PDB file with SEQRES, HELIX, SHEET and CRYST1 records, atoms N, CA, C and O in Angstrom:
SEQRES   1 A   88  MET LYS ARG ILE LEU SER LEU LEU ALA VAL PHE LEU ILE          
SEQRES   2 A   88  VAL SER GLY CYS ALA GLY MET SER ASP SER GLN ARG ARG          
SEQRES   3 A   88  MET ALA GLY GLY THR ALA GLY GLY ALA ALA THR GLY ALA          
SEQRES   4 A   88  ILE ILE GLY ALA ILE ALA GLY ASN ALA GLY MET GLY ALA          
SEQRES   5 A   88  ALA ILE GLY ALA GLY ALA GLY LEU LEU GLY GLY TYR LEU          
SEQRES   6 A   88  TYR ASP GLN HIS LYS LYS SER GLU GLN ALA ALA TYR GLN          
SEQRES   7 A   88  GLN GLY TYR GLN GLN GLY GLN GLN SER ARG                      
HELIX    1 AA1 LYS A    2  GLY A   16  1                                  15    
HELIX    2 AA2 ASP A   22  ALA A   45  1                                  24    
HELIX    3 AA3 ALA A   48  GLN A   86  1                                  39    
CRYST1    1.000    1.000    1.000  90.00  90.00  90.00 P 1           1          
ATOM      1  N   MET A   1       0.828  -1.192   0.000  1.00  0.00           N  
ATOM      2  CA  MET A   1       0.000   0.000   0.000  1.00  0.00           C  
ATOM      3  C   MET A   1       0.875   1.260   0.000  1.00  0.00           C  
ATOM      4  O   MET A   1       0.565   2.230  -0.691  1.00  0.00           O  
ATOM      5  N   LYS A   2       1.970   1.246   0.775  1.00  0.00           N  
ATOM      6  CA  LYS A   2       2.857   2.405   0.812  1.00  0.00           C  
ATOM      7  C   LYS A   2       3.463   2.659  -0.561  1.00  0.00           C  
ATOM      8  O   LYS A   2       3.612   3.807  -0.980  1.00  0.00           O  
ATOM      9  N   ARG A   3       3.807   1.592  -1.252  1.00  0.00           N  
ATOM     10  CA  ARG A   3       4.414   1.726  -2.580  1.00  0.00           C  
ATOM     11  C   ARG A   3       3.433   2.369  -3.564  1.00  0.00           C  
ATOM     12  O   ARG A   3       3.824   3.223  -4.360  1.00  0.00           O  
ATOM     13  N   ILE A   4       2.193   1.973  -3.513  1.00  0.00           N  
ATOM     14  CA  ILE A   4       1.178   2.539  -4.409  1.00  0.00           C  
ATOM     15  C   ILE A   4       0.961   4.016  -4.101  1.00  0.00           C  
ATOM     16  O   ILE A   4       0.869   4.838  -5.013  1.00  0.00           O  
ATOM     17  N   LEU A   5       0.880   4.349  -2.824  1.00  0.00           N  
ATOM     18  CA  LEU A   5       0.705   5.751  -2.443  1.00  0.00           C  
ATOM     19  C   LEU A   5       1.911   6.593  -2.839  1.00  0.00           C  
ATOM     20  O   LEU A   5       1.760   7.740  -3.260  1.00  0.00           O  
ATOM     21  N   SER A   6       3.102   6.029  -2.704  1.00  0.00           N  
ATOM     22  CA  SER A   6       4.316   6.754  -3.106  1.00  0.00           C  
ATOM     23  C   SER A   6       4.319   7.003  -4.609  1.00  0.00           C  
ATOM     24  O   SER A   6       4.636   8.104  -5.058  1.00  0.00           O  
ATOM     25  N   LEU A   7       3.969   5.991  -5.379  1.00  0.00           N  
ATOM     26  CA  LEU A   7       3.914   6.157  -6.834  1.00  0.00           C  
ATOM     27  C   LEU A   7       2.847   7.170  -7.233  1.00  0.00           C  
ATOM     28  O   LEU A   7       3.054   7.962  -8.153  1.00  0.00           O  
ATOM     29  N   LEU A   8       1.725   7.148  -6.556  1.00  0.00           N  
ATOM     30  CA  LEU A   8       0.668   8.116  -6.836  1.00  0.00           C  
ATOM     31  C   LEU A   8       1.126   9.534  -6.510  1.00  0.00           C  
ATOM     32  O   LEU A   8       0.844  10.467  -7.262  1.00  0.00           O  
ATOM     33  N   ALA A   9       1.827   9.698  -5.400  1.00  0.00           N  
ATOM     34  CA  ALA A   9       2.340  11.017  -5.030  1.00  0.00           C  
ATOM     35  C   ALA A   9       3.333  11.530  -6.066  1.00  0.00           C  
ATOM     36  O   ALA A   9       3.278  12.696  -6.459  1.00  0.00           O  
ATOM     37  N   VAL A  10       4.238  10.664  -6.508  1.00  0.00           N  
ATOM     38  CA  VAL A  10       5.210  11.059  -7.530  1.00  0.00           C  
ATOM     39  C   VAL A  10       4.487  11.426  -8.823  1.00  0.00           C  
ATOM     40  O   VAL A  10       4.830  12.423  -9.457  1.00  0.00           O  
ATOM     41  N   PHE A  11       3.502  10.643  -9.217  1.00  0.00           N  
ATOM     42  CA  PHE A  11       2.742  10.931 -10.434  1.00  0.00           C  
ATOM     43  C   PHE A  11       2.048  12.289 -10.344  1.00  0.00           C  
ATOM     44  O   PHE A  11       2.067  13.058 -11.305  1.00  0.00           O  
ATOM     45  N   LEU A  12       1.446  12.584  -9.214  1.00  0.00           N  
ATOM     46  CA  LEU A  12       0.749  13.863  -9.050  1.00  0.00           C  
ATOM     47  C   LEU A  12       1.720  15.040  -9.082  1.00  0.00           C  
ATOM     48  O   LEU A  12       1.415  16.089  -9.649  1.00  0.00           O  
ATOM     49  N   ILE A  13       2.874  14.863  -8.478  1.00  0.00           N  
ATOM     50  CA  ILE A  13       3.875  15.927  -8.477  1.00  0.00           C  
ATOM     51  C   ILE A  13       4.375  16.183  -9.885  1.00  0.00           C  
ATOM     52  O   ILE A  13       4.473  17.333 -10.313  1.00  0.00           O  
ATOM     53  N   VAL A  14       4.694  15.116 -10.608  1.00  0.00           N  
ATOM     54  CA  VAL A  14       5.208  15.264 -11.970  1.00  0.00           C  
ATOM     55  C   VAL A  14       4.143  15.837 -12.900  1.00  0.00           C  
ATOM     56  O   VAL A  14       4.450  16.691 -13.732  1.00  0.00           O  
ATOM     57  N   SER A  15       2.911  15.387 -12.777  1.00  0.00           N  
ATOM     58  CA  SER A  15       1.856  15.910 -13.647  1.00  0.00           C  
ATOM     59  C   SER A  15       1.545  17.365 -13.326  1.00  0.00           C  
ATOM     60  O   SER A  15       1.056  18.089 -14.194  1.00  0.00           O  
ATOM     61  N   GLY A  16       1.810  17.804 -12.127  1.00  0.00           N  
ATOM     62  CA  GLY A  16       1.604  19.203 -11.759  1.00  0.00           C  
ATOM     63  C   GLY A  16       2.596  20.128 -12.443  1.00  0.00           C  
ATOM     64  O   GLY A  16       2.368  21.336 -12.507  1.00  0.00           O  
ATOM     65  N   CYS A  17       3.674  19.591 -12.946  1.00  0.00           N  
ATOM     66  CA  CYS A  17       4.706  20.380 -13.619  1.00  0.00           C  
ATOM     67  C   CYS A  17       4.425  20.554 -15.107  1.00  0.00           C  
ATOM     68  O   CYS A  17       5.215  21.185 -15.808  1.00  0.00           O  
ATOM     69  N   ALA A  18       3.323  20.011 -15.600  1.00  0.00           N  
ATOM     70  CA  ALA A  18       3.054  20.023 -17.036  1.00  0.00           C  
ATOM     71  C   ALA A  18       2.892  21.432 -17.594  1.00  0.00           C  
ATOM     72  O   ALA A  18       3.285  21.675 -18.735  1.00  0.00           O  
ATOM     73  N   GLY A  19       2.339  22.350 -16.848  1.00  0.00           N  
ATOM     74  CA  GLY A  19       2.106  23.700 -17.345  1.00  0.00           C  
ATOM     75  C   GLY A  19       3.234  24.669 -17.046  1.00  0.00           C  
ATOM     76  O   GLY A  19       3.107  25.863 -17.316  1.00  0.00           O  
ATOM     77  N   MET A  20       4.323  24.182 -16.500  1.00  0.00           N  
ATOM     78  CA  MET A  20       5.427  25.069 -16.123  1.00  0.00           C  
ATOM     79  C   MET A  20       6.336  25.352 -17.316  1.00  0.00           C  
ATOM     80  O   MET A  20       6.429  24.559 -18.252  1.00  0.00           O  
ATOM     81  N   SER A  21       6.996  26.489 -17.257  1.00  0.00           N  
ATOM     82  CA  SER A  21       7.998  26.802 -18.278  1.00  0.00           C  
ATOM     83  C   SER A  21       9.263  25.998 -17.982  1.00  0.00           C  
ATOM     84  O   SER A  21       9.396  25.403 -16.913  1.00  0.00           O  
ATOM     85  N   ASP A  22      10.183  25.987 -18.936  1.00  0.00           N  
ATOM     86  CA  ASP A  22      11.442  25.287 -18.729  1.00  0.00           C  
ATOM     87  C   ASP A  22      12.176  25.841 -17.519  1.00  0.00           C  
ATOM     88  O   ASP A  22      12.734  25.077 -16.733  1.00  0.00           O  
ATOM     89  N   SER A  23      12.185  27.161 -17.358  1.00  0.00           N  
ATOM     90  CA  SER A  23      12.858  27.788 -16.214  1.00  0.00           C  
ATOM     91  C   SER A  23      12.250  27.332 -14.899  1.00  0.00           C  
ATOM     92  O   SER A  23      12.972  27.002 -13.957  1.00  0.00           O  
ATOM     93  N   GLN A  24      10.938  27.314 -14.833  1.00  0.00           N  
ATOM     94  CA  GLN A  24      10.264  26.906 -13.608  1.00  0.00           C  
ATOM     95  C   GLN A  24      10.547  25.446 -13.278  1.00  0.00           C  
ATOM     96  O   GLN A  24      10.758  25.101 -12.116  1.00  0.00           O  
ATOM     97  N   ARG A  25      10.553  24.585 -14.301  1.00  0.00           N  
ATOM     98  CA  ARG A  25      10.840  23.172 -14.064  1.00  0.00           C  
ATOM     99  C   ARG A  25      12.269  22.971 -13.586  1.00  0.00           C  
ATOM    100  O   ARG A  25      12.516  22.168 -12.687  1.00  0.00           O  
ATOM    101  N   ARG A  26      13.205  23.690 -14.176  1.00  0.00           N  
ATOM    102  CA  ARG A  26      14.605  23.542 -13.764  1.00  0.00           C  
ATOM    103  C   ARG A  26      14.810  23.993 -12.326  1.00  0.00           C  
ATOM    104  O   ARG A  26      15.499  23.324 -11.557  1.00  0.00           O  
ATOM    105  N   MET A  27      14.219  25.118 -11.960  1.00  0.00           N  
ATOM    106  CA  MET A  27      14.392  25.621 -10.602  1.00  0.00           C  
ATOM    107  C   MET A  27      13.639  24.760  -9.586  1.00  0.00           C  
ATOM    108  O   MET A  27      14.139  24.534  -8.484  1.00  0.00           O  
ATOM    109  N   ALA A  28      12.456  24.280  -9.936  1.00  0.00           N  
ATOM    110  CA  ALA A  28      11.716  23.407  -9.024  1.00  0.00           C  
ATOM    111  C   ALA A  28      12.445  22.089  -8.831  1.00  0.00           C  
ATOM    112  O   ALA A  28      12.499  21.564  -7.719  1.00  0.00           O  
ATOM    113  N   GLY A  29      13.002  21.556  -9.902  1.00  0.00           N  
ATOM    114  CA  GLY A  29      13.769  20.314  -9.785  1.00  0.00           C  
ATOM    115  C   GLY A  29      15.002  20.491  -8.919  1.00  0.00           C  
ATOM    116  O   GLY A  29      15.330  19.627  -8.107  1.00  0.00           O  
ATOM    117  N   GLY A  30      15.682  21.611  -9.096  1.00  0.00           N  
ATOM    118  CA  GLY A  30      16.845  21.894  -8.261  1.00  0.00           C  
ATOM    119  C   GLY A  30      16.472  22.046  -6.803  1.00  0.00           C  
ATOM    120  O   GLY A  30      17.179  21.562  -5.919  1.00  0.00           O  
ATOM    121  N   THR A  31      15.356  22.723  -6.552  1.00  0.00           N  
ATOM    122  CA  THR A  31      14.897  22.925  -5.179  1.00  0.00           C  
ATOM    123  C   THR A  31      14.527  21.594  -4.533  1.00  0.00           C  
ATOM    124  O   THR A  31      14.920  21.326  -3.397  1.00  0.00           O  
ATOM    125  N   ALA A  32      13.780  20.765  -5.244  1.00  0.00           N  
ATOM    126  CA  ALA A  32      13.362  19.472  -4.692  1.00  0.00           C  
ATOM    127  C   ALA A  32      14.565  18.567  -4.449  1.00  0.00           C  
ATOM    128  O   ALA A  32      14.670  17.930  -3.400  1.00  0.00           O  
ATOM    129  N   GLY A  33      15.462  18.514  -5.414  1.00  0.00           N  
ATOM    130  CA  GLY A  33      16.650  17.684  -5.241  1.00  0.00           C  
ATOM    131  C   GLY A  33      17.532  18.174  -4.109  1.00  0.00           C  
ATOM    132  O   GLY A  33      18.054  17.376  -3.331  1.00  0.00           O  
ATOM    133  N   GLY A  34      17.699  19.475  -4.017  1.00  0.00           N  
ATOM    134  CA  GLY A  34      18.499  20.049  -2.940  1.00  0.00           C  
ATOM    135  C   GLY A  34      17.876  19.807  -1.576  1.00  0.00           C  
ATOM    136  O   GLY A  34      18.581  19.502  -0.613  1.00  0.00           O  
ATOM    137  N   ALA A  35      16.561  19.940  -1.489  1.00  0.00           N  
ATOM    138  CA  ALA A  35      15.878  19.710  -0.210  1.00  0.00           C  
ATOM    139  C   ALA A  35      16.004  18.255   0.220  1.00  0.00           C  
ATOM    140  O   ALA A  35      16.246  17.970   1.393  1.00  0.00           O  
ATOM    141  N   ALA A  36      15.842  17.339  -0.723  1.00  0.00           N  
ATOM    142  CA  ALA A  36      15.960  15.913  -0.391  1.00  0.00           C  
ATOM    143  C   ALA A  36      17.379  15.577   0.055  1.00  0.00           C  
ATOM    144  O   ALA A  36      17.576  14.894   1.060  1.00  0.00           O  
ATOM    145  N   THR A  37      18.353  16.055  -0.689  1.00  0.00           N  
ATOM    146  CA  THR A  37      19.744  15.790  -0.328  1.00  0.00           C  
ATOM    147  C   THR A  37      20.088  16.447   1.006  1.00  0.00           C  
ATOM    148  O   THR A  37      20.747  15.842   1.851  1.00  0.00           O  
ATOM    149  N   GLY A  38      19.640  17.681   1.190  1.00  0.00           N  
ATOM    150  CA  GLY A  38      19.891  18.378   2.451  1.00  0.00           C  
ATOM    151  C   GLY A  38      19.236  17.689   3.632  1.00  0.00           C  
ATOM    152  O   GLY A  38      19.808  17.650   4.721  1.00  0.00           O  
ATOM    153  N   ALA A  39      18.043  17.145   3.430  1.00  0.00           N  
ATOM    154  CA  ALA A  39      17.362  16.438   4.512  1.00  0.00           C  
ATOM    155  C   ALA A  39      18.123  15.178   4.905  1.00  0.00           C  
ATOM    156  O   ALA A  39      18.234  14.852   6.087  1.00  0.00           O  
ATOM    157  N   ILE A  40      18.641  14.480   3.914  1.00  0.00           N  
ATOM    158  CA  ILE A  40      19.415  13.268   4.207  1.00  0.00           C  
ATOM    159  C   ILE A  40      20.688  13.620   4.970  1.00  0.00           C  
ATOM    160  O   ILE A  40      21.002  13.006   5.990  1.00  0.00           O  
ATOM    161  N   ILE A  41      21.412  14.606   4.470  1.00  0.00           N  
ATOM    162  CA  ILE A  41      22.643  15.019   5.147  1.00  0.00           C  
ATOM    163  C   ILE A  41      22.331  15.594   6.526  1.00  0.00           C  
ATOM    164  O   ILE A  41      23.048  15.333   7.491  1.00  0.00           O  
ATOM    165  N   GLY A  42      21.262  16.375   6.610  1.00  0.00           N  
ATOM    166  CA  GLY A  42      20.861  16.943   7.892  1.00  0.00           C  
ATOM    167  C   GLY A  42      20.446  15.877   8.891  1.00  0.00           C  
ATOM    168  O   GLY A  42      20.722  16.011  10.083  1.00  0.00           O  
ATOM    169  N   ALA A  43      19.786  14.816   8.427  1.00  0.00           N  
ATOM    170  CA  ALA A  43      19.388  13.731   9.321  1.00  0.00           C  
ATOM    171  C   ALA A  43      20.620  13.035   9.890  1.00  0.00           C  
ATOM    172  O   ALA A  43      20.637  12.644  11.058  1.00  0.00           O  
ATOM    173  N   ILE A  44      21.634  12.884   9.073  1.00  0.00           N  
ATOM    174  CA  ILE A  44      22.874  12.274   9.549  1.00  0.00           C  
ATOM    175  C   ILE A  44      23.534  13.184  10.583  1.00  0.00           C  
ATOM    176  O   ILE A  44      24.072  12.713  11.585  1.00  0.00           O  
ATOM    177  N   ALA A  45      23.486  14.497  10.327  1.00  0.00           N  
ATOM    178  CA  ALA A  45      24.121  15.464  11.225  1.00  0.00           C  
ATOM    179  C   ALA A  45      23.266  15.780  12.452  1.00  0.00           C  
ATOM    180  O   ALA A  45      23.768  16.342  13.425  1.00  0.00           O  
ATOM    181  N   GLY A  46      21.976  15.424  12.415  1.00  0.00           N  
ATOM    182  CA  GLY A  46      21.140  15.631  13.579  1.00  0.00           C  
ATOM    183  C   GLY A  46      20.020  16.635  13.426  1.00  0.00           C  
ATOM    184  O   GLY A  46      19.244  16.816  14.365  1.00  0.00           O  
ATOM    185  N   ASN A  47      19.896  17.305  12.271  1.00  0.00           N  
ATOM    186  CA  ASN A  47      18.827  18.282  12.094  1.00  0.00           C  
ATOM    187  C   ASN A  47      18.356  18.240  10.644  1.00  0.00           C  
ATOM    188  O   ASN A  47      18.843  18.996   9.803  1.00  0.00           O  
ATOM    189  N   ALA A  48      17.409  17.356  10.360  1.00  0.00           N  
ATOM    190  CA  ALA A  48      16.936  17.159   8.995  1.00  0.00           C  
ATOM    191  C   ALA A  48      16.224  18.397   8.452  1.00  0.00           C  
ATOM    192  O   ALA A  48      16.353  18.705   7.267  1.00  0.00           O  
ATOM    193  N   GLY A  49      15.484  19.104   9.288  1.00  0.00           N  
ATOM    194  CA  GLY A  49      14.755  20.288   8.839  1.00  0.00           C  
ATOM    195  C   GLY A  49      15.690  21.392   8.367  1.00  0.00           C  
ATOM    196  O   GLY A  49      15.474  21.992   7.314  1.00  0.00           O  
ATOM    197  N   MET A  50      16.713  21.651   9.141  1.00  0.00           N  
ATOM    198  CA  MET A  50      17.688  22.677   8.768  1.00  0.00           C  
ATOM    199  C   MET A  50      18.430  22.260   7.500  1.00  0.00           C  
ATOM    200  O   MET A  50      18.677  23.084   6.619  1.00  0.00           O  
ATOM    201  N   GLY A  51      18.778  20.996   7.414  1.00  0.00           N  
ATOM    202  CA  GLY A  51      19.454  20.499   6.215  1.00  0.00           C  
ATOM    203  C   GLY A  51      18.587  20.630   4.985  1.00  0.00           C  
ATOM    204  O   GLY A  51      19.076  20.993   3.915  1.00  0.00           O  
ATOM    205  N   ALA A  52      17.294  20.337   5.122  1.00  0.00           N  
ATOM    206  CA  ALA A  52      16.375  20.457   3.990  1.00  0.00           C  
ATOM    207  C   ALA A  52      16.234  21.910   3.556  1.00  0.00           C  
ATOM    208  O   ALA A  52      16.189  22.200   2.361  1.00  0.00           O  
ATOM    209  N   ALA A  53      16.165  22.820   4.517  1.00  0.00           N  
ATOM    210  CA  ALA A  53      16.032  24.244   4.183  1.00  0.00           C  
ATOM    211  C   ALA A  53      17.273  24.757   3.468  1.00  0.00           C  
ATOM    212  O   ALA A  53      17.170  25.458   2.462  1.00  0.00           O  
ATOM    213  N   ILE A  54      18.435  24.411   3.981  1.00  0.00           N  
ATOM    214  CA  ILE A  54      19.683  24.839   3.332  1.00  0.00           C  
ATOM    215  C   ILE A  54      19.814  24.189   1.965  1.00  0.00           C  
ATOM    216  O   ILE A  54      20.206  24.840   0.997  1.00  0.00           O  
ATOM    217  N   GLY A  55      19.488  22.909   1.886  1.00  0.00           N  
ATOM    218  CA  GLY A  55      19.559  22.204   0.608  1.00  0.00           C  
ATOM    219  C   GLY A  55      18.597  22.768  -0.420  1.00  0.00           C  
ATOM    220  O   GLY A  55      18.934  22.855  -1.601  1.00  0.00           O  
ATOM    221  N   ALA A  56      17.401  23.154   0.013  1.00  0.00           N  
ATOM    222  CA  ALA A  56      16.425  23.735  -0.914  1.00  0.00           C  
ATOM    223  C   ALA A  56      16.935  25.052  -1.474  1.00  0.00           C  
ATOM    224  O   ALA A  56      16.782  25.323  -2.665  1.00  0.00           O  
ATOM    225  N   GLY A  57      17.541  25.873  -0.622  1.00  0.00           N  
ATOM    226  CA  GLY A  57      18.106  27.143  -1.090  1.00  0.00           C  
ATOM    227  C   GLY A  57      19.241  26.919  -2.071  1.00  0.00           C  
ATOM    228  O   GLY A  57      19.316  27.571  -3.112  1.00  0.00           O  
ATOM    229  N   ALA A  58      20.118  25.996  -1.730  1.00  0.00           N  
ATOM    230  CA  ALA A  58      21.238  25.696  -2.632  1.00  0.00           C  
ATOM    231  C   ALA A  58      20.736  25.088  -3.940  1.00  0.00           C  
ATOM    232  O   ALA A  58      21.259  25.394  -5.011  1.00  0.00           O  
ATOM    233  N   GLY A  59      19.725  24.231  -3.851  1.00  0.00           N  
ATOM    234  CA  GLY A  59      19.163  23.627  -5.053  1.00  0.00           C  
ATOM    235  C   GLY A  59      18.480  24.648  -5.945  1.00  0.00           C  
ATOM    236  O   GLY A  59      18.584  24.573  -7.170  1.00  0.00           O  
ATOM    237  N   LEU A  60      17.781  25.603  -5.339  1.00  0.00           N  
ATOM    238  CA  LEU A  60      17.136  26.665  -6.108  1.00  0.00           C  
ATOM    239  C   LEU A  60      18.182  27.492  -6.845  1.00  0.00           C  
ATOM    240  O   LEU A  60      18.018  27.804  -8.025  1.00  0.00           O  
ATOM    241  N   LEU A  61      19.246  27.842  -6.153  1.00  0.00           N  
ATOM    242  CA  LEU A  61      20.328  28.597  -6.782  1.00  0.00           C  
ATOM    243  C   LEU A  61      20.966  27.784  -7.911  1.00  0.00           C  
ATOM    244  O   LEU A  61      21.234  28.314  -8.990  1.00  0.00           O  
ATOM    245  N   GLY A  62      21.202  26.517  -7.661  1.00  0.00           N  
ATOM    246  CA  GLY A  62      21.770  25.654  -8.698  1.00  0.00           C  
ATOM    247  C   GLY A  62      20.848  25.527  -9.900  1.00  0.00           C  
ATOM    248  O   GLY A  62      21.307  25.559 -11.042  1.00  0.00           O  
ATOM    249  N   GLY A  63      19.549  25.382  -9.652  1.00  0.00           N  
ATOM    250  CA  GLY A  63      18.583  25.307 -10.741  1.00  0.00           C  
ATOM    251  C   GLY A  63      18.539  26.587 -11.555  1.00  0.00           C  
ATOM    252  O   GLY A  63      18.417  26.552 -12.780  1.00  0.00           O  
ATOM    253  N   TYR A  64      18.638  27.722 -10.868  1.00  0.00           N  
ATOM    254  CA  TYR A  64      18.647  29.013 -11.556  1.00  0.00           C  
ATOM    255  C   TYR A  64      19.897  29.150 -12.433  1.00  0.00           C  
ATOM    256  O   TYR A  64      19.811  29.559 -13.591  1.00  0.00           O  
ATOM    257  N   LEU A  65      21.046  28.806 -11.872  1.00  0.00           N  
ATOM    258  CA  LEU A  65      22.292  28.903 -12.649  1.00  0.00           C  
ATOM    259  C   LEU A  65      22.273  27.964 -13.854  1.00  0.00           C  
ATOM    260  O   LEU A  65      22.734  28.329 -14.935  1.00  0.00           O  
ATOM    261  N   TYR A  66      21.740  26.761 -13.667  1.00  0.00           N  
ATOM    262  CA  TYR A  66      21.627  25.821 -14.781  1.00  0.00           C  
ATOM    263  C   TYR A  66      20.687  26.365 -15.852  1.00  0.00           C  
ATOM    264  O   TYR A  66      20.958  26.235 -17.046  1.00  0.00           O  
ATOM    265  N   ASP A  67      19.587  26.972 -15.427  1.00  0.00           N  
ATOM    266  CA  ASP A  67      18.646  27.562 -16.370  1.00  0.00           C  
ATOM    267  C   ASP A  67      19.308  28.674 -17.174  1.00  0.00           C  
ATOM    268  O   ASP A  67      19.118  28.751 -18.388  1.00  0.00           O  
ATOM    269  N   GLN A  68      20.075  29.528 -16.524  1.00  0.00           N  
ATOM    270  CA  GLN A  68      20.760  30.613 -17.234  1.00  0.00           C  
ATOM    271  C   GLN A  68      21.761  30.056 -18.239  1.00  0.00           C  
ATOM    272  O   GLN A  68      21.907  30.592 -19.337  1.00  0.00           O  
ATOM    273  N   HIS A  69      22.446  28.984 -17.867  1.00  0.00           N  
ATOM    274  CA  HIS A  69      23.389  28.339 -18.780  1.00  0.00           C  
ATOM    275  C   HIS A  69      22.660  27.795 -20.011  1.00  0.00           C  
ATOM    276  O   HIS A  69      23.112  27.995 -21.138  1.00  0.00           O  
ATOM    277  N   LYS A  70      21.548  27.119 -19.802  1.00  0.00           N  
ATOM    278  CA  LYS A  70      20.794  26.556 -20.926  1.00  0.00           C  
ATOM    279  C   LYS A  70      20.242  27.661 -21.828  1.00  0.00           C  
ATOM    280  O   LYS A  70      20.205  27.505 -23.048  1.00  0.00           O  
ATOM    281  N   LYS A  71      19.816  28.764 -21.236  1.00  0.00           N  
ATOM    282  CA  LYS A  71      19.312  29.874 -22.047  1.00  0.00           C  
ATOM    283  C   LYS A  71      20.421  30.488 -22.892  1.00  0.00           C  
ATOM    284  O   LYS A  71      20.195  30.800 -24.061  1.00  0.00           O  
ATOM    285  N   SER A  72      21.609  30.668 -22.330  1.00  0.00           N  
ATOM    286  CA  SER A  72      22.709  31.235 -23.118  1.00  0.00           C  
ATOM    287  C   SER A  72      23.162  30.253 -24.185  1.00  0.00           C  
ATOM    288  O   SER A  72      23.547  30.663 -25.280  1.00  0.00           O  
ATOM    289  N   GLU A  73      23.121  28.969 -23.882  1.00  0.00           N  
ATOM    290  CA  GLU A  73      23.448  27.941 -24.863  1.00  0.00           C  
ATOM    291  C   GLU A  73      22.468  27.996 -26.041  1.00  0.00           C  
ATOM    292  O   GLU A  73      22.884  27.933 -27.198  1.00  0.00           O  
ATOM    293  N   GLN A  74      21.190  28.112 -25.751  1.00  0.00           N  
ATOM    294  CA  GLN A  74      20.166  28.191 -26.796  1.00  0.00           C  
ATOM    295  C   GLN A  74      20.314  29.466 -27.613  1.00  0.00           C  
ATOM    296  O   GLN A  74      20.145  29.438 -28.832  1.00  0.00           O  
ATOM    297  N   ALA A  75      20.625  30.576 -26.965  1.00  0.00           N  
ATOM    298  CA  ALA A  75      20.811  31.846 -27.681  1.00  0.00           C  
ATOM    299  C   ALA A  75      22.006  31.754 -28.626  1.00  0.00           C  
ATOM    300  O   ALA A  75      21.938  32.243 -29.754  1.00  0.00           O  
ATOM    301  N   ALA A  76      23.103  31.131 -28.180  1.00  0.00           N  
ATOM    302  CA  ALA A  76      24.282  30.973 -29.030  1.00  0.00           C  
ATOM    303  C   ALA A  76      23.965  30.076 -30.223  1.00  0.00           C  
ATOM    304  O   ALA A  76      24.418  30.336 -31.338  1.00  0.00           O  
ATOM    305  N   TYR A  77      23.191  29.024 -29.989  1.00  0.00           N  
ATOM    306  CA  TYR A  77      22.787  28.145 -31.085  1.00  0.00           C  
ATOM    307  C   TYR A  77      21.957  28.910 -32.107  1.00  0.00           C  
ATOM    308  O   TYR A  77      22.201  28.809 -33.309  1.00  0.00           O  
ATOM    309  N   GLN A  78      20.980  29.672 -31.633  1.00  0.00           N  
ATOM    310  CA  GLN A  78      20.116  30.429 -32.538  1.00  0.00           C  
ATOM    311  C   GLN A  78      20.924  31.462 -33.329  1.00  0.00           C  
ATOM    312  O   GLN A  78      20.682  31.660 -34.519  1.00  0.00           O  
ATOM    313  N   GLN A  79      21.866  32.108 -32.679  1.00  0.00           N  
ATOM    314  CA  GLN A  79      22.695  33.094 -33.364  1.00  0.00           C  
ATOM    315  C   GLN A  79      23.526  32.413 -34.456  1.00  0.00           C  
ATOM    316  O   GLN A  79      23.613  32.930 -35.570  1.00  0.00           O  
ATOM    317  N   GLY A  80      24.128  31.279 -34.159  1.00  0.00           N  
ATOM    318  CA  GLY A  80      24.902  30.544 -35.162  1.00  0.00           C  
ATOM    319  C   GLY A  80      24.028  30.056 -36.294  1.00  0.00           C  
ATOM    320  O   GLY A  80      24.438  30.085 -37.454  1.00  0.00           O  
ATOM    321  N   TYR A  81      22.832  29.609 -35.975  1.00  0.00           N  
ATOM    322  CA  TYR A  81      21.907  29.134 -37.006  1.00  0.00           C  
ATOM    323  C   TYR A  81      21.513  30.268 -37.937  1.00  0.00           C  
ATOM    324  O   TYR A  81      21.480  30.096 -39.155  1.00  0.00           O  
ATOM    325  N   GLN A  82      21.214  31.424 -37.364  1.00  0.00           N  
ATOM    326  CA  GLN A  82      20.824  32.575 -38.187  1.00  0.00           C  
ATOM    327  C   GLN A  82      21.973  33.043 -39.072  1.00  0.00           C  
ATOM    328  O   GLN A  82      21.759  33.420 -40.224  1.00  0.00           O  
ATOM    329  N   GLN A  83      23.180  33.018 -38.540  1.00  0.00           N  
ATOM    330  CA  GLN A  83      24.345  33.415 -39.354  1.00  0.00           C  
ATOM    331  C   GLN A  83      24.562  32.418 -40.485  1.00  0.00           C  
ATOM    332  O   GLN A  83      24.929  32.802 -41.596  1.00  0.00           O  
ATOM    333  N   GLY A  84      24.338  31.157 -40.207  1.00  0.00           N  
ATOM    334  CA  GLY A  84      24.448  30.139 -41.244  1.00  0.00           C  
ATOM    335  C   GLY A  84      23.412  30.332 -42.335  1.00  0.00           C  
ATOM    336  O   GLY A  84      23.711  30.145 -43.515  1.00  0.00           O  
ATOM    337  N   GLN A  85      22.199  30.703 -41.956  1.00  0.00           N  
ATOM    338  CA  GLN A  85      21.141  30.933 -42.937  1.00  0.00           C  
ATOM    339  C   GLN A  85      21.427  32.152 -43.796  1.00  0.00           C  
ATOM    340  O   GLN A  85      21.098  32.165 -44.982  1.00  0.00           O  
ATOM    341  N   GLN A  86      22.036  33.177 -43.210  1.00  0.00           N  
ATOM    342  CA  GLN A  86      22.346  34.411 -43.952  1.00  0.00           C  
ATOM    343  C   GLN A  86      23.489  34.206 -44.919  1.00  0.00           C  
ATOM    344  O   GLN A  86      23.548  34.887 -45.943  1.00  0.00           O  
ATOM    345  N   SER A  87      24.395  33.296 -44.634  1.00  0.00           N  
ATOM    346  CA  SER A  87      25.562  33.122 -45.496  1.00  0.00           C  
ATOM    347  C   SER A  87      25.257  32.281 -46.728  1.00  0.00           C  
ATOM    348  O   SER A  87      26.132  32.121 -47.580  1.00  0.00           O  
ATOM    349  N   ARG A  88      24.085  31.754 -46.853  1.00  0.00           N  
ATOM    350  CA  ARG A  88      23.731  30.930 -48.020  1.00  0.00           C  
ATOM    351  C   ARG A  88      23.571  31.768 -49.231  1.00  0.00           C  
ATOM    352  O   ARG A  88      23.274  31.248 -50.307  1.00  0.00           O  
TER     353      ARG A  88                                                      
END                                                                             
């Protein structure tokens, strides 16, 4: 029963991300991953809540930085593509 409820929870969380932009998905994923990792490390250190909070902040920052990298990568691709089209 726990396994079914866990799978249902994951399905609902993932389906809730369907209307999000790429930026929102990247930052939410970073936040969730950071919070989970922080909670695990915090539980080992003795304070899971504090670890989750710190991890969520770090994950949000990481997700934001990754999003900015992907946006600049896409902009560089588009610029190269347009220059290629003009040189024909």
